[in-house]
FIBA-369825 format. One line per 2 residues: their letters; for each residue x, y, z of N, C-alpha, C. Coordinates in Angstrom, 2 decimals. Layout:
N
A	X:Y:Z:X:Y:Z:X:Y:Z | ...
//
This chain:
236
MP	19.67:-3.96:-19.28:19.61:-5.22:-18.54:19.29:-6.34:-19.52 | 20.13:-7.36:-19.65:19.90:-8.41:-20.64:18.71:-9.28:-20.27
AA	18.10:-9.88:-21.28:16.98:-10.77:-21.05:17.48:-12.13:-20.62 | 16.71:-12.79:-19.78:16.99:-14.18:-19.48:16.61:-15.01:-20.70
PL	17.19:-16.19:-20.86:16.81:-17.05:-22.00:15.46:-17.70:-21.75 | 14.41:-16.88:-21.74:13.08:-17.39:-21.42:12.57:-18.27:-22.56
PR	12.09:-19.47:-22.26:11.56:-20.33:-23.32:10.26:-19.78:-23.88 | 9.93:-20.22:-25.08:8.68:-19.80:-25.71:7.50:-20.25:-24.86
PP	6.62:-19.34:-24.44:5.47:-19.73:-23.63:4.49:-20.58:-24.44 | 4.07:-21.73:-23.93:3.11:-22.57:-24.66:1.82:-21.84:-25.01
AL	1.41:-20.87:-24.20:0.17:-20.15:-24.46:0.19:-19.44:-25.81 | 1.38:-19.08:-26.31:1.47:-18.41:-27.60:1.00:-19.32:-28.73
DQ	1.13:-20.63:-28.55:0.79:-21.55:-29.63:-0.69:-21.54:-29.95 | -1.55:-21.22:-28.96:-2.98:-21.23:-29.17:-3.57:-19.85:-29.46
AR	-2.79:-18.81:-29.22:-3.31:-17.45:-29.37:-3.38:-17.04:-30.83 | -4.45:-16.30:-31.17:-4.59:-15.71:-32.50:-4.78:-14.19:-32.43
QL	-4.77:-13.64:-31.21:-4.79:-12.19:-31.02:-3.75:-11.83:-29.98 | -3.04:-10.74:-30.24:-1.99:-10.31:-29.34:-1.96:-8.79:-29.29
LR	-2.03:-8.24:-28.08:-1.76:-6.82:-27.89:-0.30:-6.72:-27.49 | 0.51:-6.17:-28.37:1.95:-6.04:-28.11:2.25:-4.61:-27.69
VL	2.71:-4.46:-26.45:3.06:-3.15:-25.92:4.57:-3.11:-25.70 | 5.23:-2.14:-26.33:6.67:-2.01:-26.21:7.02:-0.64:-25.65
AS	7.93:-0.64:-24.70:8.45:0.60:-24.11:9.92:0.74:-24.47 | 10.44:1.96:-24.41:11.83:2.18:-24.81:12.81:1.54:-23.84
DW	12.45:1.46:-22.54:13.32:0.84:-21.54:12.49:0.51:-20.31 | 13.13:-0.06:-19.29:12.41:-0.48:-18.09:11.76:0.68:-17.35
DA	12.31:1.88:-17.44:11.81:3.01:-16.66:10.86:3.91:-17.43 | 10.55:3.57:-18.67:9.66:4.40:-19.48:8.23:4.30:-18.97
SS	7.55:5.44:-18.87:6.16:5.46:-18.41:5.17:5.55:-19.57 | 5.66:5.31:-20.78:4.78:5.28:-21.94:5.33:4.25:-22.92
GT	4.49:3.86:-23.87:4.90:2.88:-24.86:3.99:2.93:-26.06 | 4.10:1.91:-26.90:3.31:1.82:-28.12:2.62:0.47:-28.17
LQ	1.33:0.48:-28.43:0.54:-0.75:-28.53:0.24:-1.04:-29.99 | 0.50:-2.28:-30.40:0.17:-2.74:-31.74:-0.68:-4.00:-31.65
RL	-1.80:-4.02:-32.35:-2.59:-5.23:-32.43:-1.96:-6.18:-33.44 | -1.79:-7.44:-33.05:-1.30:-8.49:-33.94:-2.34:-9.60:-33.99
AR	-2.52:-10.18:-35.16:-3.50:-11.25:-35.31:-2.99:-12.26:-36.33 | -3.56:-13.45:-36.29:-3.26:-14.48:-37.29:-4.49:-15.37:-37.44
TT	-4.59:-16.01:-38.59:-5.79:-16.76:-38.90:-5.80:-18.14:-38.25 | -4.63:-18.73:-38.07:-4.51:-20.02:-37.41:-3.35:-19.96:-36.43
SG	-3.30:-20.92:-35.52:-2.23:-20.91:-34.52:-0.86:-21.15:-35.13 | -0.81:-21.68:-36.36:0.48:-21.93:-36.98:0.92:-20.89:-37.99
SS	0.06:-19.89:-38.27:0.41:-18.88:-39.27:1.18:-17.73:-38.65 | 1.66:-16.83:-39.49:2.47:-15.71:-39.04:1.60:-14.58:-38.49
WQ	2.14:-13.86:-37.54:1.44:-12.71:-36.97:1.46:-11.54:-37.96 | 0.33:-10.86:-38.06:0.21:-9.69:-38.91:-0.31:-8.51:-38.10
AE	0.23:-7.33:-38.36:-0.25:-6.13:-37.67:-1.63:-5.75:-38.19 | -2.49:-5.32:-37.27:-3.82:-4.81:-37.63:-3.96:-3.40:-37.08
GA	-4.33:-2.47:-37.93:-4.51:-1.09:-37.49:-3.18:-0.40:-37.22 | -3.29:0.87:-36.86:-2.12:1.68:-36.58:-1.66:1.47:-35.14
PL	-0.36:1.64:-34.86:0.10:1.58:-33.47:-0.48:2.73:-32.66 | -0.72:2.47:-31.37:-1.35:3.46:-30.49:-0.41:3.82:-29.35
PV	-0.37:5.10:-28.96:0.39:5.46:-27.75:-0.36:5.03:-26.51 | 0.36:4.48:-25.55:-0.26:4.06:-24.29:0.57:4.58:-23.12
SL	-0.10:4.75:-22.01:0.55:5.11:-20.75:0.82:3.85:-19.94 | 1.96:3.84:-19.27:2.35:2.73:-18.41:2.51:3.25:-16.99
GR	2.98:2.39:-16.10:3.21:2.79:-14.72:4.16:3.96:-14.62 | 3.98:4.78:-13.61:4.79:5.99:-13.46:6.28:5.68:-13.31
HG	6.61:4.47:-12.88:8.00:4.06:-12.74:8.43:3.06:-13.80 | 7.58:2.83:-14.80:7.96:1.97:-15.91:7.44:0.56:-15.79
LA	8.31:-0.42:-16.08:7.94:-1.82:-16.12:8.77:-2.64:-15.14 | 8.23:-3.79:-14.75:8.97:-4.80:-14.00:8.34:-6.15:-14.34
WG	9.12:-7.21:-14.30:8.60:-8.53:-14.66:7.42:-8.92:-13.76 | 6.31:-9.29:-14.39:5.16:-9.75:-13.65:5.05:-11.26:-13.66
LG	3.97:-11.76:-13.09:3.68:-13.19:-13.05:2.56:-13.48:-14.03 | 2.87:-14.26:-15.06:1.89:-14.53:-16.09:2.09:-15.88:-16.73
LH	2.11:-15.89:-18.06:2.19:-17.13:-18.83:3.62:-17.45:-19.26 | 4.56:-16.57:-18.96:5.97:-16.78:-19.27:6.66:-17.49:-18.10
AA	7.84:-17.99:-18.36:8.62:-18.64:-17.31:9.05:-17.62:-16.26 | 9.41:-18.11:-15.09:9.82:-17.22:-14.01:11.00:-16.36:-14.48
PP	10.82:-15.05:-14.48:11.85:-14.15:-15.01:12.82:-13.68:-13.92 | 13.90:-13.02:-14.34:14.83:-12.41:-13.39:14.31:-11.06:-12.90
AP	15.12:-10.34:-12.15:14.77:-8.99:-11.74:14.77:-8.08:-12.97 | 14.08:-6.94:-12.93:13.27:-6.46:-11.81:11.90:-7.15:-11.76
KK	11.43:-7.46:-10.55:10.15:-8.13:-10.38:9.12:-7.17:-9.79 | 7.92:-7.25:-10.34:6.86:-6.35:-9.88:6.46:-6.66:-8.45
QE	6.17:-5.59:-7.70:5.68:-5.70:-6.33:4.51:-4.75:-6.15 | 3.68:-5.04:-5.17:2.53:-4.19:-4.88:2.98:-2.77:-4.57
GD	2.37:-1.79:-5.23:2.62:-0.39:-4.96:3.90:0.16:-5.55 | 4.56:-0.58:-6.45:5.84:-0.09:-7.00:5.67:0.88:-8.16
GR	4.43:1.10:-8.60:4.21:2.04:-9.69:4.72:1.54:-11.03 | 4.89:0.24:-11.18:5.37:-0.34:-12.43:4.30:-1.25:-13.04
SP	4.19:-1.21:-14.36:3.31:-2.12:-15.07:4.03:-3.45:-15.25 | 3.28:-4.55:-15.26:3.93:-5.85:-15.38:4.44:-6.12:-16.79
AG	5.67:-6.60:-16.88:6.24:-7.04:-18.15:6.05:-8.55:-18.27 | 5.85:-9.01:-19.50:5.68:-10.43:-19.74:4.48:-10.71:-20.63
LF	3.99:-11.95:-20.56:2.88:-12.40:-21.37:1.71:-12.77:-20.46 | 0.53:-12.24:-20.77:-0.62:-12.38:-19.87:-1.90:-12.65:-20.65
AI	-2.77:-13.47:-20.08:-4.09:-13.69:-20.65:-4.96:-12.45:-20.45 | -5.97:-12.30:-21.31:-6.97:-11.24:-21.19:-8.32:-11.93:-21.08
PQ	-8.78:-12.23:-19.87:-9.94:-13.10:-19.70:-11.30:-12.41:-19.67 | -11.34:-11.07:-19.48:-12.62:-10.45:-19.15:-12.58:-8.96:-19.48
LF	-13.74:-8.42:-19.84:-13.94:-6.99:-20.00:-14.72:-6.46:-18.80 | -14.64:-5.15:-18.57:-15.43:-4.50:-17.53:-15.79:-3.11:-18.00
GQ	-16.74:-2.49:-17.33:-17.06:-1.12:-17.67:-18.48:-0.73:-17.30 | -18.79:0.50:-17.64:-20.15:0.99:-17.45:-21.08:0.23:-18.40
AQ	-22.31:0.01:-17.97:-23.25:-0.77:-18.78:-23.41:-0.16:-20.17 | -23.47:1.16:-20.25:-23.65:1.82:-21.54:-22.47:1.59:-22.46
AL	-21.24:1.64:-21.89:-20.04:1.44:-22.69:-19.95:-0.01:-23.17 | -20.33:-0.95:-22.32:-20.30:-2.35:-22.73:-21.33:-2.61:-23.83
AA	-22.49:-1.98:-23.71:-23.52:-2.14:-24.73:-23.08:-1.54:-26.05 | -22.23:-0.51:-25.99:-21.78:0.19:-27.20:-20.71:-0.57:-27.96
LG	-20.33:-1.76:-27.49:-19.39:-2.56:-28.25:-19.95:-2.92:-29.62 | -21.25:-2.79:-29.78:-21.86:-2.93:-31.10:-22.15:-4.36:-31.51
QP	-21.96:-5.29:-30.60:-22.19:-6.71:-30.90:-22.24:-7.44:-29.57 | -22.71:-8.66:-29.54:-22.55:-9.41:-28.29:-21.06:-9.51:-27.98
AR	-20.68:-9.09:-26.80:-19.27:-9.07:-26.43:-18.68:-10.47:-26.58 | -17.46:-10.52:-27.10:-16.81:-11.81:-27.35:-15.90:-12.24:-26.20
LP	-15.98:-11.49:-25.11:-15.35:-11.88:-23.85:-16.39:-11.67:-22.74 | -16.27:-12.38:-21.63:-17.18:-12.11:-20.51:-17.09:-10.65:-20.07
CL	-18.21:-10.08:-19.69:-18.27:-8.66:-19.33:-18.71:-8.50:-17.87 | -18.07:-7.60:-17.17:-18.38:-7.32:-15.78:-18.84:-5.87:-15.66
PC	-20.13:-5.63:-15.51:-20.60:-4.24:-15.36:-20.13:-3.66:-14.02 | -19.62:-2.46:-14.06:-19.15:-1.79:-12.84:-20.34:-1.18:-12.09
HR	-20.29:-1.24:-10.77:-21.32:-0.61:-9.94:-20.67:-0.23:-8.61 | -21.41:0.46:-7.77:-20.81:1.07:-6.58:-20.38:0.06:-5.53
NL	-20.81:-1.18:-5.64:-20.41:-2.20:-4.67:-19.30:-3.11:-5.19 | -18.75:-2.78:-6.36:-17.72:-3.61:-6.97:-16.34:-3.03:-6.64
FA	-15.45:-3.88:-6.11:-14.14:-3.41:-5.66:-13.02:-4.30:-6.19 | -11.90:-3.66:-6.52:-10.66:-4.36:-6.88:-9.77:-4.33:-5.64
VD	-9.53:-5.48:-5.05:-8.86:-5.55:-3.75:-7.35:-5.61:-3.94 | -6.64:-4.63:-3.35:-5.18:-4.57:-3.46:-4.49:-4.68:-2.10
DP	-5.20:-5.15:-1.11:-4.63:-5.36:0.22:-4.05:-6.77:0.28 | -2.70:-6.91:0.39:-2.10:-8.25:0.39:-2.55:-9.12:1.54
AS	-3.08:-8.52:2.61:-3.52:-9.31:3.75:-4.93:-9.88:3.56 | -5.62:-9.44:2.54:-6.99:-9.90:2.32:-6.99:-11.24:1.59
RH	-7.96:-12.09:1.92:-8.09:-13.34:1.18:-8.65:-13.09:-0.23 | -9.11:-11.86:-0.48:-9.62:-11.49:-1.80:-8.58:-10.72:-2.62
YN	-7.33:-10.73:-2.18:-6.26:-9.99:-2.87:-6.22:-10.33:-4.36 | -6.10:-9.28:-5.15:-5.98:-9.40:-6.61:-7.26:-9.96:-7.24
RI	-8.39:-9.70:-6.61:-9.67:-10.11:-7.17:-10.63:-8.92:-7.22 | -11.55:-8.96:-8.17:-12.64:-8.00:-8.22:-13.84:-8.67:-7.56
VD	-14.36:-8.05:-6.51:-15.42:-8.69:-5.73:-16.59:-7.73:-5.54 | -17.76:-8.31:-5.33:-18.96:-7.56:-4.98:-19.03:-7.49:-3.46
GR	-18.93:-6.27:-2.93:-18.90:-6.09:-1.48:-20.15:-6.55:-0.78 | -21.23:-6.77:-1.52:-22.47:-7.26:-0.92:-22.45:-8.78:-0.75
QV	-21.50:-9.43:-1.40:-21.51:-10.89:-1.44:-20.35:-11.53:-0.68 | -19.41:-10.72:-0.20:-18.26:-11.26:0.54:-18.10:-10.47:1.83
TR	-17.38:-11.07:2.77:-17.04:-10.37:4.01:-15.85:-9.46:3.74 | -15.99:-8.19:4.07:-14.93:-7.21:3.78:-13.81:-7.37:4.80
DW	-12.71:-7.94:4.34:-11.56:-8.13:5.21:-10.37:-7.29:4.76 | -10.58:-6.32:3.86:-9.48:-5.53:3.31:-9.45:-4.13:3.90
QS	-8.22:-3.59:3.95:-8.01:-2.21:4.35:-7.84:-1.30:3.14 | -7.60:-1.91:1.98:-7.37:-1.13:0.77:-8.02:-1.84:-0.41
AE	-8.81:-1.08:-1.17:-9.45:-1.59:-2.38:-9.87:-0.41:-3.22 | -9.96:-0.63:-4.51:-10.32:0.44:-5.44:-11.75:0.22:-5.93
AM	-12.57:1.25:-5.83:-13.93:1.17:-6.34:-13.91:1.10:-7.86 | -14.65:0.16:-8.43:-14.69:0.01:-9.88:-15.66:1.00:-10.53
ER	-16.54:1.59:-9.75:-17.38:2.68:-10.25:-16.74:3.99:-9.83 | -16.32:4.78:-10.81:-15.55:5.99:-10.53:-16.28:7.20:-11.09
DD	-15.90:8.38:-10.55:-16.46:9.63:-11.05:-15.83:10.04:-12.37 | -14.57:9.60:-12.61:-13.93:9.90:-13.89:-14.22:8.74:-14.86
ER	-13.59:8.77:-16.03:-13.88:7.77:-17.06:-12.89:6.61:-17.09 | -11.98:6.55:-16.15:-10.88:5.59:-16.28:-11.36:4.14:-16.37
YA	-12.45:3.82:-15.69:-12.98:2.46:-15.77:-14.30:2.42:-16.53 | -14.51:3.41:-17.41:-15.71:3.41:-18.23:-15.76:2.16:-19.11
IG	-14.61:1.71:-19.57:-14.47:0.50:-20.37:-13.04:0.01:-20.21 | -12.87:-1.29:-20.17:-11.51:-1.81:-20.02:-11.47:-3.32:-20.05
AV	-10.28:-3.87:-19.88:-10.07:-5.31:-19.90:-9.19:-5.70:-18.72 | -9.49:-6.84:-18.15:-8.70:-7.39:-17.05:-7.46:-8.07:-17.63
IA	-6.30:-7.79:-17.04:-5.05:-8.45:-17.41:-4.73:-9.47:-16.31 | -4.55:-10.72:-16.70:-4.38:-11.80:-15.72:-2.94:-11.87:-15.22
HN	-2.55:-10.82:-14.50:-1.26:-10.79:-13.82:-1.41:-11.38:-12.43 | -0.42:-12.18:-12.01:-0.43:-12.79:-10.68:-1.73:-13.55:-10.44
PA	-2.08:-14.48:-11.34:-3.38:-15.17:-11.20:-3.50:-16.00:-9.93 | -2.39:-16.41:-9.35:-2.45:-17.18:-8.10:-2.68:-16.29:-6.89
GI	-2.65:-14.97:-7.09:-2.89:-14.04:-5.98:-1.81:-14.07:-4.92 | -0.55:-14.22:-5.33:0.55:-14.23:-4.36:0.63:-12.88:-3.67
PG	0.50:-12.84:-2.35:0.46:-11.56:-1.64:1.71:-10.71:-1.92 | 1.47:-9.44:-2.27:2.55:-8.50:-2.48:3.17:-8.52:-3.86
AG	2.72:-9.45:-4.74:3.32:-9.57:-6.07:2.66:-8.66:-7.10 | 1.70:-7.86:-6.67:1.02:-6.94:-7.59:-0.39:-7.39:-7.88
SC	-1.31:-6.42:-8.00:-2.72:-6.79:-8.08:-3.50:-5.86:-9.00 | -4.62:-6.41:-9.50:-5.67:-5.64:-10.18:-5.08:-4.80:-11.31
IF	-4.52:-5.50:-12.30:-3.91:-4.86:-13.46:-4.92:-4.85:-14.60 | -5.11:-3.68:-15.19:-6.12:-3.51:-16.23:-5.55:-2.80:-17.45
LH	-6.23:-2.96:-18.56:-6.17:-2.03:-19.68:-7.36:-1.12:-19.51 | -7.11:0.19:-19.33:-8.22:1.09:-19.03:-8.01:2.46:-19.69
VH	-8.96:3.33:-19.49:-8.91:4.68:-20.07:-7.91:5.54:-19.30 | -7.10:6.29:-20.02:-6.08:7.10:-19.35:-6.70:8.36:-18.71
GG	-5.92:8.96:-17.82:-6.34:10.21:-17.21:-6.08:11.41:-18.08 | -5.35:11.22:-19.16:-5.00:12.28:-20.10:-3.80:11.81:-20.90
PG	-3.59:12.37:-22.10:-2.47:11.95:-22.93:-1.14:12.06:-22.18 | -0.40:10.96:-22.16:0.91:10.95:-21.52:0.89:10.85:-20.01
QP	-0.28:10.80:-19.40:-0.35:10.71:-17.94:-0.13:9.27:-17.51 | 0.89:8.99:-16.70:1.18:7.60:-16.32:0.13:7.04:-15.38
TA	0.21:5.73:-15.18:-0.73:5.01:-14.33:-0.03:4.55:-13.05 | -0.80:3.89:-12.20:-0.22:3.30:-10.98:0.39:1.94:-11.25
GC	0.20:1.40:-12.46:0.74:0.09:-12.80:-0.03:-0.62:-13.89 | -1.01:0.07:-14.45:-1.82:-0.50:-15.53:-1.32:0.01:-16.88
TA	-2.03:-0.34:-17.93:-1.78:0.14:-19.28:-3.03:0.92:-19.71 | -2.85:2.12:-20.24:-4.00:2.98:-20.49:-3.88:3.71:-21.82
AS	-5.02:4.00:-22.41:-5.10:4.75:-23.66:-6.38:5.58:-23.63 | -6.66:6.27:-24.73:-7.86:7.10:-24.77:-9.11:6.21:-24.72
RE	-10.22:6.81:-24.33:-11.47:6.03:-24.24:-11.83:5.44:-25.59 | -11.70:6.23:-26.63:-12.03:5.74:-27.97:-11.17:4.54:-28.33
QV	-9.88:4.62:-28.02:-8.98:3.53:-28.35:-9.26:2.28:-27.52 | -9.52:2.46:-26.22:-9.81:1.30:-25.37:-11.12:0.66:-25.79
QA	-12.11:1.48:-26.13:-13.39:0.94:-26.60:-13.16:0.07:-27.84 | -12.35:0.55:-28.78:-12.09:-0.20:-30.01:-11.33:-1.49:-29.72
LC	-10.38:-1.44:-28.81:-9.63:-2.64:-28.46:-10.54:-3.68:-27.83 | -11.44:-3.24:-26.94:-12.34:-4.18:-26.28:-13.31:-4.81:-27.28
AW	-13.71:-4.04:-28.29:-14.58:-4.59:-29.33:-13.84:-5.60:-30.20 | -12.54:-5.41:-30.35:-11.72:-6.29:-31.19:-11.40:-7.61:-30.51
LD	-11.20:-7.60:-29.21:-10.79:-8.80:-28.49:-11.86:-9.89:-28.59 | -11.39:-11.11:-28.82:-12.29:-12.24:-29.04:-11.78:-13.42:-28.21
GA	-12.60:-13.86:-27.26:-12.19:-14.96:-26.41:-11.86:-16.22:-27.18 | -12.51:-16.44:-28.33:-12.24:-17.63:-29.14:-10.84:-17.61:-29.73
AN	-10.22:-16.41:-29.78:-8.86:-16.27:-30.32:-7.81:-16.29:-29.22 | -8.21:-16.60:-27.99:-7.27:-16.66:-26.86:-6.36:-15.43:-26.80
PL	-6.95:-14.24:-26.65:-6.14:-13.01:-26.71:-5.17:-12.89:-25.55 | -4.00:-12.32:-25.85:-2.93:-12.15:-24.88:-2.40:-10.74:-24.93
LL	-1.84:-10.29:-23.81:-1.06:-9.06:-23.75:0.41:-9.43:-23.61 | 1.24:-8.91:-24.50:2.69:-9.05:-24.39:3.25:-7.65:-24.17
QL	3.93:-7.44:-23.06:4.38:-6.11:-22.66:5.84:-6.18:-22.22 | 6.72:-5.47:-22.94:8.15:-5.59:-22.70:8.88:-4.32:-23.11
PV	10.06:-4.08:-22.53:10.97:-3.11:-23.14:11.39:-3.61:-24.52 | 11.55:-2.71:-25.46:11.78:-3.13:-26.85:13.08:-3.93:-26.99
GI	14.09:-3.64:-26.19:15.34:-4.39:-26.28:15.16:-5.84:-25.87 | 14.36:-6.09:-24.84:14.07:-7.45:-24.40:13.23:-8.16:-25.46
YA	12.26:-7.44:-26.01:11.43:-8.03:-27.07:12.29:-8.46:-28.25 | 13.24:-7.63:-28.65:14.09:-7.96:-29.80:14.88:-9.24:-29.56
QL	15.27:-9.49:-28.31:16.01:-10.71:-28.00:15.11:-11.94:-28.00 | 13.86:-11.78:-27.57:12.96:-12.92:-27.43:12.17:-13.22:-28.69
AP	11.90:-12.22:-29.51:10.96:-12.36:-30.63:11.32:-13.51:-31.59 | 12.57:-13.69:-32.00:12.83:-14.77:-32.96:12.44:-16.15:-32.42
AW	12.83:-16.46:-31.19:12.50:-17.76:-30.61:11.01:-17.90:-30.30 | 10.36:-16.78:-30.07:8.93:-16.81:-29.73:8.05:-16.71:-30.99
GL	8.66:-16.62:-32.18:7.89:-16.57:-33.41:7.13:-15.29:-33.62 | 7.71:-14.17:-33.15:7.03:-12.88:-33.22:7.73:-11.96:-34.20
PP	7.00:-11.04:-34.83:7.61:-10.15:-35.82:8.48:-9.10:-35.17 | 9.48:-8.58:-35.88:10.30:-7.50:-35.31:9.48:-6.23:-35.13
AQ	9.99:-5.35:-34.32:9.30:-4.09:-34.06:10.29:-2.95:-34.04 | 9.83:-1.79:-34.39:10.64:-0.59:-34.32:10.69:-0.09:-32.89
TP	11.71:0.68:-32.56:11.85:1.26:-31.23:10.72:2.25:-31.00 | 10.02:2.15:-29.84:8.93:3.11:-29.57:9.45:4.55:-29.56
//
């Protein structure tokens, strides 16, 4: 599927950190994450560290709502099992208090400790759709929400991906970078890696560098990268 002639997103001009996730095609449920950084907003992007394998939605990717221009199909929808493609801000970290403390420094992004009253609301009929809320502080008007305190490690540490920031009902909700359920195990629509890798990524992210997630099929990335000032990448 060819890429639309999407213009360079202005948000790229201010960013100095980029998590670039590339998948082999729209239906791939896995990809490769590479950290990119630069010293100033006008300098060239440089790879930092080794590329990491990541899990994506069980049905692959679909265009999400983020910092890029309105894209063509396929478009992400609630419950489609696809991770959002496009460019997105990374505004916040979350996790267990111990994992957040283990970042080894004062966190360089706002941190949200997970607890049993914290919920990620995915009910499009709720006024809290696509928000993480404390159930003790709001009126519960949702039929569906995910507890942020889990028995497994998936939300032990992670980062919020600002997909669908306007909370458009049905356009997809509560997208995270989080710990995977196991190597190669797909997600419901998030991006996931091992706990060690997610911990390291969260420690690396710096709000002062305006960090972004860029997530695309590699063929679409190859078409957009020259105009967007991004380095070429190998096929995942």
